[in-house]
mmCIF file of the C-alpha atoms, coordinates in Angstrom:
data_MODEL
# 
_entry.id   MODEL 
# 
loop_
_atom_site.group_PDB 
_atom_site.id 
_atom_site.type_symbol 
_atom_site.label_atom_id 
_atom_site.label_alt_id 
_atom_site.label_comp_id 
_atom_site.label_asym_id 
_atom_site.label_entity_id 
_atom_site.label_seq_id 
_atom_site.pdbx_PDB_ins_code 
_atom_site.Cartn_x 
_atom_site.Cartn_y 
_atom_site.Cartn_z 
_atom_site.occupancy 
_atom_site.B_iso_or_equiv 
_atom_site.pdbx_formal_charge 
_atom_site.auth_seq_id 
_atom_site.auth_comp_id 
_atom_site.auth_asym_id 
_atom_site.auth_atom_id 
_atom_site.pdbx_PDB_model_num 
ATOM 1   C CA . MET A 1 1   ? 16.345  20.151  -4.753  1.00 0.00 ? 1   MET A CA 1 
ATOM 2   C CA . LYS A 1 2   ? 15.944  16.301  -5.318  1.00 0.00 ? 2   LYS A CA 1 
ATOM 3   C CA . GLN A 1 3   ? 12.821  14.465  -4.675  1.00 0.00 ? 3   GLN A CA 1 
ATOM 4   C CA . TYR A 1 4   ? 11.850  11.567  -2.249  1.00 0.00 ? 4   TYR A CA 1 
ATOM 5   C CA . LEU A 1 5   ? 9.219   9.261   -1.518  1.00 0.00 ? 5   LEU A CA 1 
ATOM 6   C CA . LEU A 1 6   ? 7.684   8.765   1.756   1.00 0.00 ? 6   LEU A CA 1 
ATOM 7   C CA . ALA A 1 7   ? 6.231   5.447   1.838   1.00 0.00 ? 7   ALA A CA 1 
ATOM 8   C CA . VAL A 1 8   ? 3.779   4.948   4.745   1.00 0.00 ? 8   VAL A CA 1 
ATOM 9   C CA . HIS A 1 9   ? 3.661   0.983   5.103   1.00 0.00 ? 9   HIS A CA 1 
ATOM 10  C CA . ALA A 1 10  ? 1.143   -1.091  6.979   1.00 0.00 ? 10  ALA A CA 1 
ATOM 11  C CA . VAL A 1 11  ? 0.845   -4.962  7.611   1.00 0.00 ? 11  VAL A CA 1 
ATOM 12  C CA . GLU A 1 12  ? -2.499  -6.945  7.253   1.00 0.00 ? 12  GLU A CA 1 
ATOM 13  C CA . GLY A 1 13  ? -3.423  -8.561  10.692  1.00 0.00 ? 13  GLY A CA 1 
ATOM 14  C CA . ALA A 1 14  ? -1.724  -6.078  12.682  1.00 0.00 ? 14  ALA A CA 1 
ATOM 15  C CA . PRO A 1 15  ? -3.810  -4.761  15.832  1.00 0.00 ? 15  PRO A CA 1 
ATOM 16  C CA . ALA A 1 16  ? -6.462  -1.983  14.735  1.00 0.00 ? 16  ALA A CA 1 
ATOM 17  C CA . MET A 1 17  ? -5.976  1.327   15.847  1.00 0.00 ? 17  MET A CA 1 
ATOM 18  C CA . SER A 1 18  ? -8.353  2.820   18.479  1.00 0.00 ? 18  SER A CA 1 
ATOM 19  C CA . ASP A 1 19  ? -10.422 5.671   17.240  1.00 0.00 ? 19  ASP A CA 1 
ATOM 20  C CA . GLU A 1 20  ? -8.268  8.154   19.722  1.00 0.00 ? 20  GLU A CA 1 
ATOM 21  C CA . GLU A 1 21  ? -5.166  6.604   17.822  1.00 0.00 ? 21  GLU A CA 1 
ATOM 22  C CA . THR A 1 22  ? -6.333  7.077   14.487  1.00 0.00 ? 22  THR A CA 1 
ATOM 23  C CA . GLN A 1 23  ? -7.867  10.927  15.238  1.00 0.00 ? 23  GLN A CA 1 
ATOM 24  C CA . HIS A 1 24  ? -4.185  11.728  16.656  1.00 0.00 ? 24  HIS A CA 1 
ATOM 25  C CA . MET A 1 25  ? -2.493  10.021  13.512  1.00 0.00 ? 25  MET A CA 1 
ATOM 26  C CA . PHE A 1 26  ? -4.790  12.367  11.409  1.00 0.00 ? 26  PHE A CA 1 
ATOM 27  C CA . ARG A 1 27  ? -4.067  15.276  13.236  1.00 0.00 ? 27  ARG A CA 1 
ATOM 28  C CA . GLU A 1 28  ? -0.228  15.148  13.199  1.00 0.00 ? 28  GLU A CA 1 
ATOM 29  C CA . THR A 1 29  ? -0.592  14.287  9.759   1.00 0.00 ? 29  THR A CA 1 
ATOM 30  C CA . ASP A 1 30  ? -2.175  17.299  8.874   1.00 0.00 ? 30  ASP A CA 1 
ATOM 31  C CA . ARG A 1 31  ? 0.155   19.267  10.869  1.00 0.00 ? 31  ARG A CA 1 
ATOM 32  C CA . ILE A 1 32  ? 3.017   17.668  8.873   1.00 0.00 ? 32  ILE A CA 1 
ATOM 33  C CA . ASN A 1 33  ? 1.576   18.237  5.648   1.00 0.00 ? 33  ASN A CA 1 
ATOM 34  C CA . GLN A 1 34  ? 0.795   22.418  6.593   1.00 0.00 ? 34  GLN A CA 1 
ATOM 35  C CA . GLU A 1 35  ? 4.043   22.619  7.809   1.00 0.00 ? 35  GLU A CA 1 
ATOM 36  C CA . MET A 1 36  ? 5.539   20.777  4.460   1.00 0.00 ? 36  MET A CA 1 
ATOM 37  C CA . VAL A 1 37  ? 3.643   23.190  2.289   1.00 0.00 ? 37  VAL A CA 1 
ATOM 38  C CA . ARG A 1 38  ? 4.541   26.300  4.404   1.00 0.00 ? 38  ARG A CA 1 
ATOM 39  C CA . THR A 1 39  ? 8.150   25.311  3.903   1.00 0.00 ? 39  THR A CA 1 
ATOM 40  C CA . GLY A 1 40  ? 8.081   24.503  0.024   1.00 0.00 ? 40  GLY A CA 1 
ATOM 41  C CA . THR A 1 41  ? 8.893   20.871  0.514   1.00 0.00 ? 41  THR A CA 1 
ATOM 42  C CA . TRP A 1 42  ? 5.494   19.534  0.040   1.00 0.00 ? 42  TRP A CA 1 
ATOM 43  C CA . VAL A 1 43  ? 4.909   18.013  -3.999  1.00 0.00 ? 43  VAL A CA 1 
ATOM 44  C CA . PHE A 1 44  ? 2.076   15.458  -3.545  1.00 0.00 ? 44  PHE A CA 1 
ATOM 45  C CA . GLY A 1 45  ? 0.748   12.642  -0.968  1.00 0.00 ? 45  GLY A CA 1 
ATOM 46  C CA . GLY A 1 46  ? -1.670  10.993  -0.145  1.00 0.00 ? 46  GLY A CA 1 
ATOM 47  C CA . GLY A 1 47  ? -3.574  7.970   1.471   1.00 0.00 ? 47  GLY A CA 1 
ATOM 48  C CA . LEU A 1 48  ? -4.352  4.799   -0.481  1.00 0.00 ? 48  LEU A CA 1 
ATOM 49  C CA . LEU A 1 49  ? -7.271  2.137   -0.208  1.00 0.00 ? 49  LEU A CA 1 
ATOM 50  C CA . PRO A 1 50  ? -6.441  -0.835  0.958   1.00 0.00 ? 50  PRO A CA 1 
ATOM 51  C CA . PRO A 1 51  ? -4.893  -3.532  -1.888  1.00 0.00 ? 51  PRO A CA 1 
ATOM 52  C CA . GLU A 1 52  ? -7.760  -5.660  -2.456  1.00 0.00 ? 52  GLU A CA 1 
ATOM 53  C CA . SER A 1 53  ? -9.274  -2.130  -4.103  1.00 0.00 ? 53  SER A CA 1 
ATOM 54  C CA . SER A 1 54  ? -6.442  -2.537  -6.667  1.00 0.00 ? 54  SER A CA 1 
ATOM 55  C CA . THR A 1 55  ? -6.508  -3.827  -10.418 1.00 0.00 ? 55  THR A CA 1 
ATOM 56  C CA . VAL A 1 56  ? -3.232  -5.127  -11.706 1.00 0.00 ? 56  VAL A CA 1 
ATOM 57  C CA . VAL A 1 57  ? -2.457  -4.366  -15.545 1.00 0.00 ? 57  VAL A CA 1 
ATOM 58  C CA . ARG A 1 58  ? -0.231  -6.529  -17.316 1.00 0.00 ? 58  ARG A CA 1 
ATOM 59  C CA . THR A 1 59  ? 0.774   -6.224  -21.052 1.00 0.00 ? 59  THR A CA 1 
ATOM 60  C CA . GLY A 1 60  ? 2.244   -8.868  -22.856 1.00 0.00 ? 60  GLY A CA 1 
ATOM 61  C CA . GLN A 1 61  ? 2.502   -10.668 -26.462 1.00 0.00 ? 61  GLN A CA 1 
ATOM 62  C CA . GLY A 1 62  ? -1.125  -12.105 -26.150 1.00 0.00 ? 62  GLY A CA 1 
ATOM 63  C CA . GLY A 1 63  ? -2.468  -8.593  -25.155 1.00 0.00 ? 63  GLY A CA 1 
ATOM 64  C CA . THR A 1 64  ? -3.206  -6.964  -22.293 1.00 0.00 ? 64  THR A CA 1 
ATOM 65  C CA . THR A 1 65  ? -4.951  -8.743  -18.801 1.00 0.00 ? 65  THR A CA 1 
ATOM 66  C CA . MET A 1 66  ? -6.307  -6.729  -15.640 1.00 0.00 ? 66  MET A CA 1 
ATOM 67  C CA . THR A 1 67  ? -6.947  -8.674  -12.610 1.00 0.00 ? 67  THR A CA 1 
ATOM 68  C CA . ASP A 1 68  ? -8.527  -7.509  -9.406  1.00 0.00 ? 68  ASP A CA 1 
ATOM 69  C CA . GLY A 1 69  ? -6.241  -7.402  -5.960  1.00 0.00 ? 69  GLY A CA 1 
ATOM 70  C CA . PRO A 1 70  ? -2.739  -6.449  -5.511  1.00 0.00 ? 70  PRO A CA 1 
ATOM 71  C CA . PHE A 1 71  ? 0.450   -7.222  -7.102  1.00 0.00 ? 71  PHE A CA 1 
ATOM 72  C CA . ALA A 1 72  ? 2.046   -9.138  -4.686  1.00 0.00 ? 72  ALA A CA 1 
ATOM 73  C CA . GLU A 1 73  ? 0.594   -11.636 -2.326  1.00 0.00 ? 73  GLU A CA 1 
ATOM 74  C CA . THR A 1 74  ? 2.173   -10.279 0.791   1.00 0.00 ? 74  THR A CA 1 
ATOM 75  C CA . ARG A 1 75  ? 0.834   -9.016  4.444   1.00 0.00 ? 75  ARG A CA 1 
ATOM 76  C CA . GLU A 1 76  ? 2.692   -5.479  4.028   1.00 0.00 ? 76  GLU A CA 1 
ATOM 77  C CA . HIS A 1 77  ? 1.470   -2.664  1.698   1.00 0.00 ? 77  HIS A CA 1 
ATOM 78  C CA . LEU A 1 78  ? 1.416   0.775   1.141   1.00 0.00 ? 78  LEU A CA 1 
ATOM 79  C CA . ALA A 1 79  ? -0.831  2.492   2.679   1.00 0.00 ? 79  ALA A CA 1 
ATOM 80  C CA . GLY A 1 80  ? -0.132  5.804   1.724   1.00 0.00 ? 80  GLY A CA 1 
ATOM 81  C CA . PHE A 1 81  ? 3.117   8.689   0.745   1.00 0.00 ? 81  PHE A CA 1 
ATOM 82  C CA . TRP A 1 82  ? 4.532   11.722  0.303   1.00 0.00 ? 82  TRP A CA 1 
ATOM 83  C CA . VAL A 1 83  ? 6.786   12.931  -2.134  1.00 0.00 ? 83  VAL A CA 1 
ATOM 84  C CA . ILE A 1 84  ? 8.739   15.903  -1.417  1.00 0.00 ? 84  ILE A CA 1 
ATOM 85  C CA . ARG A 1 85  ? 11.691  17.920  -2.097  1.00 0.00 ? 85  ARG A CA 1 
ATOM 86  C CA . CYS A 1 86  ? 14.688  18.483  -0.013  1.00 0.00 ? 86  CYS A CA 1 
ATOM 87  C CA . ALA A 1 87  ? 18.294  19.693  -0.378  1.00 0.00 ? 87  ALA A CA 1 
ATOM 88  C CA . ASP A 1 88  ? 19.472  16.159  0.312   1.00 0.00 ? 88  ASP A CA 1 
ATOM 89  C CA . LEU A 1 89  ? 18.952  12.861  2.179   1.00 0.00 ? 89  LEU A CA 1 
ATOM 90  C CA . ASP A 1 90  ? 19.325  14.166  5.657   1.00 0.00 ? 90  ASP A CA 1 
ATOM 91  C CA . GLU A 1 91  ? 16.720  16.737  4.967   1.00 0.00 ? 91  GLU A CA 1 
ATOM 92  C CA . ALA A 1 92  ? 14.260  14.453  4.011   1.00 0.00 ? 92  ALA A CA 1 
ATOM 93  C CA . LEU A 1 93  ? 15.079  11.863  6.986   1.00 0.00 ? 93  LEU A CA 1 
ATOM 94  C CA . ALA A 1 94  ? 14.390  14.331  9.323   1.00 0.00 ? 94  ALA A CA 1 
ATOM 95  C CA . TRP A 1 95  ? 10.875  14.675  7.704   1.00 0.00 ? 95  TRP A CA 1 
ATOM 96  C CA . ALA A 1 96  ? 10.351  11.371  7.534   1.00 0.00 ? 96  ALA A CA 1 
ATOM 97  C CA . GLU A 1 97  ? 10.813  11.174  11.532  1.00 0.00 ? 97  GLU A CA 1 
ATOM 98  C CA . GLN A 1 98  ? 8.405   12.984  12.332  1.00 0.00 ? 98  GLN A CA 1 
ATOM 99  C CA . CYS A 1 99  ? 5.665   11.286  9.742   1.00 0.00 ? 99  CYS A CA 1 
ATOM 100 C CA . SER A 1 100 ? 6.679   8.218   11.196  1.00 0.00 ? 100 SER A CA 1 
ATOM 101 C CA . ARG A 1 101 ? 6.023   9.607   14.727  1.00 0.00 ? 101 ARG A CA 1 
ATOM 102 C CA . ALA A 1 102 ? 2.133   10.069  13.343  1.00 0.00 ? 102 ALA A CA 1 
ATOM 103 C CA . CYS A 1 103 ? 2.549   7.142   10.551  1.00 0.00 ? 103 CYS A CA 1 
ATOM 104 C CA . GLY A 1 104 ? 4.628   4.259   12.221  1.00 0.00 ? 104 GLY A CA 1 
ATOM 105 C CA . PRO A 1 105 ? 7.751   3.144   9.824   1.00 0.00 ? 105 PRO A CA 1 
ATOM 106 C CA . ILE A 1 106 ? 8.237   5.305   6.614   1.00 0.00 ? 106 ILE A CA 1 
ATOM 107 C CA . GLU A 1 107 ? 10.406  3.889   3.993   1.00 0.00 ? 107 GLU A CA 1 
ATOM 108 C CA . VAL A 1 108 ? 12.617  6.684   2.800   1.00 0.00 ? 108 VAL A CA 1 
ATOM 109 C CA . ARG A 1 109 ? 13.733  6.716   -1.546  1.00 0.00 ? 109 ARG A CA 1 
ATOM 110 C CA . PRO A 1 110 ? 15.008  9.141   -3.510  1.00 0.00 ? 110 PRO A CA 1 
ATOM 111 C CA . PHE A 1 111 ? 13.811  9.608   -7.033  1.00 0.00 ? 111 PHE A CA 1 
ATOM 112 C CA . ASP A 1 112 ? 16.662  8.835   -9.772  1.00 0.00 ? 112 ASP A CA 1 
ATOM 113 C CA . GLU A 1 113 ? 17.833  11.562  -11.606 1.00 0.00 ? 113 GLU A CA 1 
ATOM 114 C CA . LEU A 1 114 ? 15.976  11.181  -14.859 1.00 0.00 ? 114 LEU A CA 1 
ATOM 115 C CA . SER A 1 115 ? 12.644  11.721  -12.959 1.00 0.00 ? 115 SER A CA 1 
ATOM 116 C CA . GLN A 1 116 ? 13.634  14.968  -11.327 1.00 0.00 ? 116 GLN A CA 1 
ATOM 117 C CA . GLY A 1 117 ? 11.657  17.213  -14.253 1.00 0.00 ? 117 GLY A CA 1 
# 
């Protein structure tokens, strides 16, 4: 079994969802999470706070610096994710399709072989 990251992206400045749309997204995400747990696919997942809540840590010859804010200045950012365990990419893509219906576009990326403990 391989592990895959299903990444949920958000676009800064995109129209906000209505309360009804937000509640639908939460219900569908919860349903998908429960199904992933039931099938043994679930490894880990979660939603993230906005990029301005982040801290970037950099090390170099001069020591370590820490700065507030996102690593990259961009309108798109990671909003949440799932780490799942699947037999192959096709299975991961099938889960991503369900996740996309709940959360919008989903980026699917396999973990490298060295990360698969």
